[in-house]
N, CA, C and O of each residue as an XYZ file, in Angstrom:
316
protein
N      87.127     90.922     83.992
C      86.092     91.879     84.310
C      86.353     93.144     83.498
O      87.443     93.716     83.536
N      85.352     93.551     82.784
C      85.451     94.760     81.965
C      85.245     95.999     82.839
O      84.799     95.883     83.981
N      85.565     97.172     82.316
C      85.297     98.393     83.075
C      83.823     98.540     83.474
O      83.526     98.967     84.590
N      82.909     98.195     82.579
C      81.477     98.294     82.900
C      81.106     97.327     84.019
O      80.353     97.687     84.924
N      81.622     96.119     83.966
C      81.362     95.140     85.028
C      81.962     95.610     86.351
O      81.370     95.418     87.413
N      83.132     96.221     86.278
C      83.794     96.756     87.471
C      82.935     97.840     88.117
O      82.723     97.823     89.330
N      82.447     98.771     87.323
C      81.601     99.844     87.857
C      80.342     99.274     88.508
O      79.937     99.716     89.583
N      79.729     98.293     87.850
C      78.518     97.669     88.400
C      78.822     96.922     89.693
O      78.038     96.972     90.640
N      79.953     96.234     89.734
C      80.336     95.483     90.934
C      80.609     96.423     92.100
O      80.217     96.136     93.232
N      81.273     97.536     91.836
C      81.518     98.514     92.898
C      80.201     98.993     93.493
O      80.046     99.062     94.713
N      79.265     99.318     92.631
C      77.964     99.790     93.103
C      77.264     98.704     93.920
O      76.662     98.987     94.955
N      77.347     97.471     93.448
C      76.669     96.362     94.132
C      77.200     96.140     95.549
O      76.432     95.823     96.456
N      78.505     96.306     95.739
C      79.082     96.064     97.073
C      79.219     97.345     97.896
O      79.707     97.306     99.026
N      78.795     98.473     97.339
C      78.777     99.720     98.098
C      80.084    100.489     98.122
O      80.379    101.187     99.092
N      80.865    100.366     97.065
C      82.121    101.107     96.975
C      82.025    102.192     95.907
O      81.424    101.986     94.853
N      82.617    103.336     96.186
C      82.804    104.380     95.183
C      84.215    104.201     94.619
O      84.979    103.375     95.117
N      84.558    104.960     93.599
C      85.930    104.884     93.086
C      86.924    105.296     94.162
O      88.001    104.712     94.282
N      86.556    106.301     94.938
C      87.441    106.768     96.004
C      87.608    105.713     97.098
O      88.727    105.430     97.525
N      86.503    105.137     97.545
C      86.609    104.120     98.598
C      87.247    102.840     98.070
O      87.897    102.118     98.826
N      87.071    102.552     96.787
C      87.720    101.375     96.195
C      89.231    101.537     96.198
O      89.963    100.569     96.405
N      89.698    102.753     95.972
C      91.149    102.964     95.982
C      91.716    102.695     97.372
O      92.805    102.136     97.499
N      90.995    103.084     98.401
C      91.441    102.796     99.773
C      91.345    101.303    100.066
O      92.264    100.715    100.636
N      90.231    100.697     99.676
C      89.995     99.278     99.940
C      91.053     98.395     99.277
O      91.564     97.459     99.892
N      91.377     98.700     98.015
C      92.359     97.900     97.277
C      93.783     98.444     97.410
O      94.706     97.950     96.762
N      93.953     99.458     98.248
C      95.258    100.053     98.535
C      95.995    100.463     97.260
O      97.133    100.068     97.006
N      95.295    101.264     96.483
C      95.859    101.812     95.256
C      95.461    103.286     95.182
O      94.702    103.767     96.023
N      95.959    103.987     94.203
C      95.577    105.394     94.100
C      94.291    105.536     93.288
O      93.898    104.631     92.552
N      93.643    106.698     93.440
C      92.375    106.921     92.746
C      92.531    106.900     91.232
O      91.611    106.507     90.515
N      93.667    107.312     90.757
C      93.905    107.300     89.307
C      93.792    105.875     88.764
O      93.237    105.654     87.688
N      94.319    104.924     89.509
C      94.255    103.524     89.084
C      92.814    103.033     89.060
O      92.398    102.396     88.092
N      92.044    103.318     90.112
C      90.656    102.851     90.133
C      89.825    103.528     89.043
O      88.925    102.911     88.473
N      90.124    104.788     88.758
C      89.430    105.467     87.651
C      89.800    104.824     86.317
O      88.951    104.684     85.437
N      91.057    104.436     86.168
C      91.491    103.789     84.929
C      90.777    102.444     84.752
O      90.333    102.113     83.652
N      90.670    101.674     85.837
C      89.968    100.390     85.751
C      88.514    100.584     85.333
O      87.944     99.737     84.646
N      87.914    101.704     85.749
C      86.507    101.978     85.457
C      86.295    102.632     84.099
O      85.158    102.762     83.643
N      87.365    103.039     83.457
C      87.269    103.794     82.211
C      87.090    102.888     81.003
O      87.828    101.921     80.810
N      86.088    103.227     80.193
C      85.881    102.479     78.954
C      86.993    102.742     77.950
O      87.136    102.004     76.975
N      87.783    103.791     78.181
C      88.895    104.106     77.284
C      90.079    103.166     77.499
O      90.927    103.006     76.622
N      90.122    102.546     78.680
C      91.229    101.644     79.000
C      90.963    100.294     78.344
O      89.881     99.727     78.496
N      91.922     99.797     77.634
C      91.752     98.542     76.914
C      92.073     97.318     77.774
O      91.914     96.181     77.331
N      92.521     97.560     78.997
C      92.880     96.447     79.872
C      91.720     96.101     80.794
O      90.932     96.962     81.183
N      91.636     94.825     81.132
C      90.643     94.398     82.101
C      91.120     94.720     83.512
O      92.298     94.997     83.736
N      90.201     94.679     84.443
C      90.497     94.873     85.859
C      91.375     93.706     86.313
O      91.160     92.577     85.871
N      92.358     93.948     87.182
C      93.207     92.854     87.659
C      92.372     91.707     88.239
O      91.352     91.928     88.891
N      92.821     90.502     87.989
C      92.075     89.302     88.388
C      91.770     89.275     89.889
O      90.651     88.938     90.274
N      92.720     89.615     90.728
C      92.493     89.573     92.179
C      91.396     90.553     92.594
O      90.591     90.250     93.475
N      91.363     91.713     91.970
C      90.329     92.705     92.263
C      88.971     92.177     91.809
O      87.988     92.262     92.545
N      88.919     91.637     90.609
C      87.670     91.090     90.078
C      87.159     89.947     90.951
O      85.967     89.877     91.252
N      88.054     89.057     91.353
C      87.651     87.926     92.194
C      87.109     88.410     93.533
O      86.095     87.905     94.013
N      87.775     89.378     94.131
C      87.326     89.913     95.416
C      85.930     90.509     95.291
O      85.060     90.228     96.116
N      85.711     91.322     94.273
C      84.402     91.946     94.087
C      83.321     90.903     93.818
O      82.213     91.010     94.344
N      83.630     89.906     93.011
C      82.639     88.859     92.711
C      82.290     88.050     93.955
O      81.124     87.724     94.175
N      83.290     87.726     94.768
C      83.026     86.991     96.010
C      82.219     87.840     96.991
O      81.313     87.335     97.654
N      82.546     89.116     97.081
C      81.790     90.011     97.960
C      80.322     90.049     97.537
O      79.427     89.960     98.376
N      80.083     90.181     96.244
C      78.713     90.241     95.741
C      77.989     88.916     95.968
O      76.836     88.902     96.398
N      78.654     87.819     95.686
C      78.018     86.499     95.809
C      77.623     86.191     97.246
O      76.545     85.649     97.492
N      78.488     86.534     98.196
C      78.240     86.183     99.592
C      77.721     87.345    100.434
O      77.615     87.233    101.656
N      77.401     88.451     99.787
C      76.821     89.588    100.490
C      77.748     90.221    101.516
O      77.304     90.662    102.576
N      79.036     90.265    101.196
C      80.023     90.829    102.109
C      80.241     92.306    101.811
O      80.411     92.706    100.660
N      80.232     93.093    102.852
C      80.520     94.518    102.700
C      82.031     94.723    102.747
O      82.764     93.827    103.165
N      82.499     95.885    102.324
C      83.927     96.177    102.457
C      84.397     96.044    103.911
O      85.502     95.565    104.166
N      83.559     96.468    104.861
C      83.925     96.336    106.273
C      84.044     94.875    106.689
O      84.940     94.520    107.454
N      83.140     94.016    106.187
C      83.221     92.580    106.487
C      84.564     92.013    106.033
O      85.225     91.286    106.774
N      84.953     92.352    104.822
C      86.198     91.823    104.261
C      87.405     92.359    105.029
O      88.347     91.618    105.310
N      87.373     93.636    105.363
C      88.476     94.224    106.128
C      88.612     93.539    107.481
O      89.722     93.232    107.914
N      87.496     93.300    108.145
C      87.506     92.612    109.433
C      88.062     91.195    109.291
O      88.868     90.757    110.112
N      87.634     90.487    108.259
C      88.129     89.126    108.019
C      89.638     89.125    107.793
O      90.343     88.243    108.283
N      90.127     90.105    107.058
C      91.566     90.188    106.800
C      92.336     90.472    108.081
O      93.394     89.887    108.311
N      91.817     91.362    108.915
C      92.477     91.661    110.192
C      92.513     90.423    111.081
O      93.524     90.148    111.727
N      91.411     89.676    111.113
C      91.356     88.453    111.919
C      92.348     87.418    111.403
O      93.029     86.762    112.192
N      92.433     87.269    110.090
C      93.369     86.305    109.502
C      94.811     86.706    109.786
O      95.645     85.855    110.094
N      95.104     87.990    109.684
C      96.463     88.470    109.967
C      96.818     88.280    111.435
O      97.948     87.918    111.759
N      95.854     88.524    112.330
C      96.098     88.342    113.762
C      96.354     86.872    114.081
O      97.231     86.551    114.882
N      95.590     85.983    113.456
C      95.786     84.550    113.675
C      97.146     84.112    113.161
O      97.822     83.299    113.792
N      97.545     84.647    112.024
C      98.852     84.306    111.458
C      99.972     84.825    112.357
O     100.960     84.129    112.588
N      99.817     86.036    112.859
C     100.820     86.609    113.762
C     100.930     85.818    115.061
O     101.997     85.746    115.670
N      99.798     85.218    115.481
C      99.776     84.437    116.721
C     100.277     83.012    116.498
O     100.351     82.216    117.434
N     100.620     82.701    115.245
C     101.145     81.371    114.941
C     100.083     80.353    114.596
O     100.350     79.152    114.600
N      98.880     80.814    114.297
C      97.803     79.874    114.017
C      97.308     79.953    112.681
O      96.396     79.211    112.316
């Protein structure tokens, strides 16, 4: 995912650079770097995959956070 694709994906799923840093548990400098056309590196694969899946299935950041909490609770409960 290129920086331009990253910016478009954030907009599509309703994330700003600031909220993306919280969502992906990174600092704002990192999310700004991923969005920068000056950066020659692509967005990390896990971040790109998450954004693409969110867009494809119409999942909001809150939906994904809730799903993660449910999965963690099930794992903690031994299931």
